[in-house]
C-alpha positions as CSV (number, residue, x, y, z in Angstrom):
1,M,0.0,0.0,0.0
2,T,1.0,3.6,-0.4
3,A,0.6,7.2,0.7
4,V,1.5,9.9,-1.8
5,I,0.6,13.6,-2.0
6,G,1.0,16.7,-4.1
7,I,0.7,20.2,-2.6
8,L,0.6,23.1,-5.0
9,N,0.5,26.9,-5.0
10,K,1.8,29.7,-7.2
11,N,5.4,29.3,-5.9
12,G,5.6,25.7,-7.2
13,M,4.6,22.3,-6.0
14,A,5.9,19.5,-3.7
15,M,5.5,15.7,-4.1
16,A,6.0,13.3,-1.3
17,A,5.7,9.5,-1.0
18,D,6.5,6.8,1.4
19,S,8.5,3.7,0.5
20,A,6.4,0.8,1.6
21,V,5.4,-1.9,-0.8
22,T,3.4,-5.0,0.0
23,V,4.5,-8.2,-1.8
24,T,2.0,-11.1,-1.8
25,G,3.0,-14.7,-2.6
26,G,0.8,-17.8,-1.8
27,N,-0.8,-17.3,1.5
28,S,2.0,-14.9,2.8
29,K,2.4,-11.2,2.7
30,K,5.5,-9.1,3.4
31,I,6.1,-5.4,3.5
32,Y,9.3,-3.9,2.2
33,N,10.3,-0.3,2.7
34,T,12.4,0.2,-0.4
35,A,10.0,1.1,-3.2
36,N,10.5,4.2,-5.4
37,K,7.2,6.1,-6.1
38,I,8.4,9.5,-7.4
39,F,10.3,9.8,-10.7
40,T,11.4,12.6,-13.0
41,L,9.3,12.3,-16.2
42,S,11.8,14.4,-18.0
43,K,15.4,15.1,-17.4
44,H,15.2,18.5,-18.8
45,H,11.8,19.9,-18.0
46,P,9.8,20.6,-14.7
47,V,7.6,17.6,-14.7
48,G,7.4,14.5,-12.5
49,I,5.3,11.4,-11.9
50,M,4.2,9.5,-8.8
51,I,2.8,5.9,-8.7
52,Y,0.6,4.2,-6.1
53,S,-1.1,0.9,-5.6
54,S,0.4,-1.8,-7.9
55,S,4.0,-1.3,-8.8
56,S,3.6,-3.2,-12.1
57,F,1.6,-2.9,-15.3
58,M,0.5,-6.4,-16.3
59,T,3.9,-8.0,-15.7
60,T,6.3,-5.0,-16.3
61,P,7.4,-2.8,-13.4
62,W,6.3,0.8,-13.8
63,E,9.8,2.0,-12.9
64,I,11.1,0.4,-16.1
65,I,8.3,1.8,-18.2
66,I,8.8,5.4,-16.8
67,K,12.5,5.4,-17.4
68,L,12.1,4.1,-20.9
69,Y,9.6,6.9,-21.6
70,R,12.0,9.4,-20.1
71,K,14.7,8.2,-22.4
72,S,12.5,8.4,-25.4
73,L,11.3,12.0,-24.5
74,L,14.9,13.4,-24.6
75,H,14.6,17.2,-24.9
76,N,11.0,17.1,-26.1
77,S,8.5,19.0,-24.1
78,F,4.7,19.8,-24.1
79,D,2.7,22.9,-23.4
80,T,0.7,21.4,-20.5
81,V,1.0,18.6,-18.0
82,E,-2.1,17.0,-19.5
83,E,-0.3,16.7,-22.8
84,Y,2.6,14.9,-21.0
85,K,-0.1,12.5,-19.6
86,D,-1.6,12.0,-23.1
87,D,1.8,11.3,-24.6
88,F,2.7,8.8,-21.9
89,I,-0.4,6.9,-22.8
90,D,0.4,7.0,-26.4
91,F,3.9,5.7,-25.6
92,L,2.3,2.7,-23.9
93,K,0.2,2.1,-27.0
94,K,3.2,2.4,-29.4
95,N,5.0,-0.2,-27.3
96,A,2.1,-2.6,-27.4
97,Y,1.5,-1.8,-23.7
98,F,4.6,-3.8,-22.8
99,T,2.6,-7.0,-23.0
100,N,1.5,-9.6,-25.5
101,S,-1.7,-11.5,-26.4
102,E,-0.7,-14.5,-24.3
103,T,-0.3,-12.4,-21.2
104,Q,-3.6,-10.6,-21.9
105,L,-5.5,-13.8,-22.2
106,K,-3.8,-15.2,-19.1
107,N,-4.9,-12.1,-17.2
108,L,-8.4,-12.7,-18.4
109,K,-8.4,-16.3,-17.3
110,N,-7.0,-15.4,-13.9
111,F,-9.9,-13.0,-13.4
112,G,-12.4,-15.6,-14.6
113,F,-11.0,-18.3,-12.2
114,W,-11.3,-15.8,-9.3
115,N,-14.8,-14.6,-10.2
116,L,-16.3,-18.0,-11.1
117,S,-14.8,-19.7,-8.1
118,N,-16.4,-17.1,-5.9
119,L,-19.7,-17.5,-7.7
120,K,-19.6,-21.3,-7.3
121,D,-18.9,-21.0,-3.5
122,R,-21.7,-18.5,-3.0
123,V,-24.2,-20.8,-4.8
124,A,-23.0,-23.9,-3.0
125,E,-23.6,-22.3,0.4
126,N,-27.3,-21.7,-0.5
127,L,-28.2,-25.2,-1.8
128,S,-31.0,-27.0,0.0
129,D,-30.5,-30.0,2.2
130,G,-32.1,-33.4,1.6
131,K,-32.4,-33.2,-2.2
132,S,-31.3,-35.8,-4.7
133,E,-28.3,-35.2,-7.0
134,P,-30.5,-34.3,-10.0
135,E,-32.5,-32.0,-8.0
136,L,-29.4,-30.3,-6.5
137,A,-27.9,-30.0,-10.0
138,E,-31.0,-28.2,-11.3
139,E,-31.1,-26.0,-8.2
140,F,-27.4,-25.1,-8.7
141,K,-28.0,-24.0,-12.2
142,N,-31.0,-21.9,-11.2
143,L,-29.2,-20.2,-8.4
144,T,-26.1,-19.6,-10.6
145,L,-28.2,-17.9,-13.3
146,A,-30.0,-15.8,-10.7
147,D,-26.8,-14.7,-9.2
148,L,-25.4,-13.7,-12.6
149,Q,-28.6,-11.9,-13.6
150,A,-28.6,-10.0,-10.3
151,T,-25.1,-8.8,-10.9
152,L,-25.9,-7.9,-14.6
153,Q,-28.7,-5.7,-13.4
154,T,-26.2,-3.5,-11.7
155,Y,-24.9,-2.4,-15.1
156,K,-27.3,0.1,-16.7
157,E,-27.5,1.0,-20.4
158,G,-26.7,4.6,-19.7
159,D,-23.7,3.9,-17.6
160,D,-20.4,5.6,-18.5
161,I,-18.1,3.4,-20.5
162,L,-14.3,3.6,-20.7
163,P,-13.4,5.7,-23.8
164,T,-11.1,2.9,-25.1
165,F,-14.0,0.5,-25.1
166,S,-16.8,2.8,-26.4
167,D,-17.0,0.8,-29.7
168,Y,-16.3,-2.6,-28.2
169,T,-19.3,-4.8,-28.8
170,L,-20.4,-8.0,-27.1
171,E,-19.6,-9.8,-30.4
172,N,-16.0,-8.4,-30.3
173,F,-15.6,-9.7,-26.8
174,K,-17.0,-13.2,-27.6
175,N,-14.7,-13.5,-30.7
176,Y,-11.7,-12.6,-28.6
177,S,-12.4,-14.5,-25.4
178,N,-14.6,-17.4,-26.4
179,E,-12.0,-20.2,-26.0
180,S,-10.4,-18.8,-22.8
181,V,-13.7,-18.2,-21.0
182,R,-15.0,-21.6,-21.9
183,E,-11.8,-23.2,-20.7
184,V,-12.2,-21.4,-17.3
185,I,-15.9,-22.5,-17.1
186,E,-14.9,-26.2,-17.7
187,V,-12.3,-26.1,-15.0
188,V,-14.3,-24.3,-12.3
189,F,-17.5,-26.2,-13.0
190,E,-16.0,-29.5,-13.7
191,G,-18.7,-32.2,-13.7
192,I,-21.5,-29.7,-14.0
193,E,-23.0,-29.1,-17.3
194,L,-24.1,-25.4,-17.5
195,N,-26.8,-24.4,-20.0
196,D,-26.4,-21.9,-22.8
197,E,-28.3,-19.2,-20.8
198,I,-25.8,-19.3,-18.0
199,I,-22.8,-19.2,-20.4
200,E,-24.3,-16.3,-22.3
201,A,-24.8,-14.5,-19.0
202,I,-21.1,-15.0,-18.1
203,F,-20.0,-13.5,-21.4
204,Q,-22.4,-10.5,-20.9
205,L,-21.2,-9.9,-17.4
206,Y,-17.5,-9.9,-18.3
207,W,-18.1,-7.7,-21.4
208,N,-20.0,-5.2,-19.2
209,Y,-17.3,-5.3,-16.5
210,F,-14.3,-4.8,-18.8
211,R,-16.0,-1.8,-20.5
212,S,-17.1,-0.2,-17.2
213,L,-15.3,2.4,-15.0
214,N,-15.3,-0.2,-12.2
215,F,-11.9,-1.6,-11.5
216,I,-11.5,-4.8,-9.5
217,G,-8.2,-6.3,-8.4
218,Q,-4.8,-4.9,-9.6
219,E,-4.6,-1.3,-10.7
220,T,-2.1,1.6,-10.6
221,G,-2.6,5.2,-10.0
222,L,-0.3,7.5,-12.0
223,V,0.0,11.2,-10.9
224,F,1.5,13.6,-13.4
225,G,2.7,16.9,-11.9
226,G,4.7,20.0,-12.8
227,L,4.5,22.7,-15.4
228,G,4.2,22.6,-19.2
229,E,6.0,25.1,-21.4
230,K,2.9,27.4,-21.5
231,E,2.0,26.9,-17.9
232,I,3.3,29.5,-15.4
233,Y,1.6,27.7,-12.4
234,P,1.8,24.0,-11.5
235,S,-0.9,21.5,-12.2
236,M,-1.5,17.8,-11.5
237,K,-3.4,15.2,-13.5
238,S,-4.0,11.7,-12.2
239,I,-5.2,8.6,-14.0
240,R,-5.9,5.0,-12.9
241,I,-4.8,2.1,-15.1
242,S,-6.0,-1.5,-14.6
243,E,-5.1,-3.9,-17.4
244,V,-5.0,-4.5,-21.2
245,L,-7.7,-6.6,-22.8
246,D,-7.8,-7.4,-26.5
247,D,-5.1,-4.7,-27.0
248,R,-7.3,-2.1,-25.4
249,L,-6.1,-0.2,-22.3
250,R,-8.4,0.1,-19.4
251,V,-7.6,3.7,-18.2
252,K,-9.7,6.5,-16.7
253,D,-9.1,10.0,-15.4
254,D,-9.0,10.6,-11.7
255,L,-8.3,13.7,-9.5
256,E,-6.7,16.8,-10.9
257,G,-5.6,20.2,-9.6
258,K,-4.5,23.3,-11.4
259,I,-3.3,26.5,-9.9
260,S,-4.6,29.7,-11.5
261,D,-5.7,33.2,-10.6
262,N,-8.9,31.7,-9.2
263,N,-7.2,28.8,-7.3
264,N,-4.2,29.7,-5.3
265,G,-3.6,26.4,-3.5
266,A,-4.4,22.7,-3.6
267,I,-3.7,19.5,-1.6
268,L,-4.1,16.3,-3.5
269,P,-3.6,13.0,-1.5
270,F,-3.8,9.6,-3.1
271,A,-4.0,6.0,-2.0
272,Q,-4.3,5.9,1.8
273,T,-5.9,9.3,2.3
274,D,-7.7,9.0,5.6
275,V,-5.2,10.8,7.9
276,I,-4.5,13.5,5.3
277,N,-8.2,14.1,4.8
278,M,-8.6,14.3,8.6
279,F,-6.0,17.1,8.6
280,I,-7.7,18.9,5.7
281,K,-11.3,18.5,6.9
282,G,-10.7,18.6,10.6
283,I,-12.5,15.3,11.3
284,D,-11.8,11.6,10.7
285,P,-13.9,10.4,7.8
286,E,-15.0,7.3,9.7
287,I,-16.2,9.4,12.7
288,E,-18.0,11.8,10.3
289,N,-19.9,8.8,8.9
290,T,-20.7,7.7,12.4
291,Y,-22.1,11.1,13.2
292,I,-24.6,10.8,10.4
293,S,-25.7,7.3,11.3
294,V,-26.0,8.1,15.0
295,F,-28.0,11.2,14.2
296,E,-30.3,9.2,12.0
297,K,-30.7,6.6,14.7
298,F,-31.7,9.2,17.3
299,L,-34.1,10.9,14.9
300,L,-35.9,7.6,14.4
301,K,-36.0,7.0,18.1
302,Y,-37.3,10.5,18.8
303,N,-40.0,10.1,16.1
304,T,-41.1,6.8,17.6
305,T,-41.3,8.2,21.1
306,L,-43.5,11.1,20.0
307,Y,-45.7,8.8,18.1
308,E,-46.2,6.6,21.1
309,L,-46.9,9.6,23.4
310,I,-49.4,11.2,21.1
311,L,-51.2,8.1,19.8
312,P,-53.6,7.7,22.8
313,E,-54.8,11.3,22.5
314,N,-54.7,12.0,18.7
315,Q,-54.2,9.2,16.3
316,D,-54.3,11.4,13.2
317,L,-51.5,13.6,14.5
318,A,-49.5,10.5,15.7
319,D,-49.8,9.0,12.2
320,K,-48.5,12.2,10.6
321,I,-45.6,12.3,13.0
322,K,-44.8,8.6,12.3
323,N,-44.8,9.2,8.5
324,V,-42.5,12.3,8.7
325,D,-39.7,11.9,6.1
326,I,-36.4,12.3,8.0
327,N,-34.3,12.2,4.9
328,E,-34.7,16.0,4.4
329,I,-33.5,16.6,8.0
330,L,-30.5,14.3,7.5
331,S,-29.6,16.1,4.3
332,E,-29.8,19.5,6.0
333,F,-27.6,18.2,8.9
334,A,-25.0,16.8,6.4
335,N,-25.0,20.1,4.4
336,E,-24.6,22.1,7.6
337,L,-21.7,19.8,8.7
338,N,-20.0,20.3,5.4
339,S,-20.5,24.0,5.6
340,I,-18.8,24.1,9.0
341,K,-15.9,22.0,7.7
342,R,-15.4,24.3,4.8
343,E,-15.6,27.5,6.9
344,K,-13.6,26.4,9.9
345,Q,-11.0,24.0,8.4
346,I,-10.8,23.4,4.7
347,I,-10.8,27.1,3.5
348,P,-8.3,28.2,6.2
349,T,-6.0,25.3,5.4
350,V,-6.0,25.9,1.7
351,D,-5.6,29.7,2.2
352,T,-2.5,28.9,4.3
353,V,-1.2,26.5,1.6
354,S,-1.5,29.3,-1.0
355,I,1.1,31.5,0.7
356,L,3.7,28.8,1.6
357,S,7.2,29.0,0.4
358,K,8.7,26.1,-1.6
359,E,10.5,24.9,1.5
360,D,7.2,24.9,3.5
361,L,5.4,23.1,0.8
362,A,8.0,20.3,0.9
363,E,7.9,20.2,4.7
364,M,4.1,20.0,4.8
365,A,4.0,17.2,2.2
366,E,6.6,15.2,4.1
367,S,4.8,15.8,7.4
368,L,1.4,14.6,6.1
369,I,3.0,11.4,4.8
370,Y,4.7,10.9,8.2
371,L,1.5,11.4,10.0
372,T,-0.1,8.7,7.9
373,Y,2.9,6.4,8.8
374,L,2.6,7.3,12.4
375,K,-1.1,6.5,12.5
376,R,-0.4,3.0,11.1
377,R,2.6,2.6,13.4
378,I,0.7,3.2,16.6
379,S,-2.5,1.4,15.7
380,S,-3.3,-2.3,15.3
381,S,-3.6,-2.1,11.5
382,E,-1.0,-3.3,9.1
383,E,2.0,-1.0,8.8
384,S,1.3,-0.4,5.1
385,V,2.9,3.1,5.0
386,G,6.5,3.5,6.0
387,G,10.1,3.6,5.2
388,P,12.1,6.7,4.0
389,I,9.9,9.6,2.7
390,D,11.0,10.9,-0.7
391,V,10.3,14.6,-1.4
392,A,10.6,16.6,-4.5
393,I,10.0,20.3,-5.4
394,I,9.0,21.4,-8.9
395,R,9.2,25.0,-10.0
396,K,9.1,26.9,-13.3
397,G,12.6,28.2,-13.1
398,D,14.3,25.5,-11.0
399,G,12.9,22.5,-12.6
400,F,12.6,19.2,-10.7
401,I,14.6,19.3,-7.5
402,W,15.0,16.4,-5.0
403,K,14.7,17.5,-1.4
404,K,14.9,14.1,0.0
405,R,15.7,10.9,-1.9
406,K,16.7,7.5,-0.9
407,H,19.3,5.5,-2.9
408,Y,20.0,1.9,-3.1
409,F,23.7,2.8,-3.6
410,S,26.3,5.2,-2.2
411,E,26.7,8.3,-4.4
412,E,30.2,8.6,-3.3
413,L,31.0,5.2,-4.7
414,N,29.1,5.7,-7.9
415,K,30.0,9.2,-9.2
416,Q,29.7,8.0,-12.7
417,F,26.0,7.6,-12.3
418,R,25.5,11.4,-11.8
419,A,28.1,12.2,-14.4
420,N,26.3,10.1,-17.0
421,Y,22.7,11.0,-15.9
422,F,22.1,13.7,-18.6
423,I,23.8,11.9,-21.4
424,K,21.9,8.6,-21.1
């Protein structure tokens, strides 16, 4: 897991990231504090990139991809950070997404094994007792179809579709995946003959899923930040990338921030954001949700108490009280709570960020990552944020400057690395 952040104002921007990476193998899980999550996107221009969540794209480490892109970029530059982001995605496409058809199909089958195994387990738990094998087989098929149809109903015709899959039809998906999906079905449901209706529902479900904005499983967040040639103030653009299917990239836009005359400061946290959001909003997100649920509980209790008190004397009035819609009151309470947060905490915090010096931006970014680490450290939860904190400052005139950076080697013993950096 990860905690990364970007803090921006007119003086420049700071990026900070921890070094923890979780490696899963079999039934074991281990955390290493050696991961690099901030990189220069160009050796010659003020733009950088941060990664969070998965450190690999399909089977290729993001660090390798980013450094290959940086090498291909050379002295080229773009007018805006968004254009750097678009060019990076084009670079992935030109390089066949650093994968191949076999790996794409293997990824699809892995998803199928996970998804259908869970489906099979859910259905098996709901089978009736005391039935004969033919009866159980028929019930299994009926429950399986019902489960698939219930999930399919969550996908609406008007739902947003990933731009890269806007013209991808069900027939396209069947032609591409027919053999692989049927292979998975045969393995997972060995000994069970599924009917055509169930198999068709599986294809429809997978087609809907891979086109949708919903990402399940492995994905990576990429955060592009800095200044383009025609930008005098910094900006950040983030995207989330999942996988490649049938040579189509599953990618979608995420958070963004841009400093302008109308926006003097911004704080953009990614990945594990709970502690940073608590600092920004002045309240822990979990406690805020508890406030709403507790308030709703007491409203219902108060309403019931009034109803029971008035019922013996005036049934009509009691019925009106019982049927009062408390959703409007809850909405007003939530809006008032949000208004207080904005007035008392969010606006003052952002106003303070807008006047920070470059040094203070870096110190604030590092401190917020450290607070996240400290929260994980002193709680019973997994220490999924930790290790050295890397910090970089990006400004129009100075370019990309490391304020803190860990190395896996000694600079004193490897002076040739720095000497050759700009000629590679």
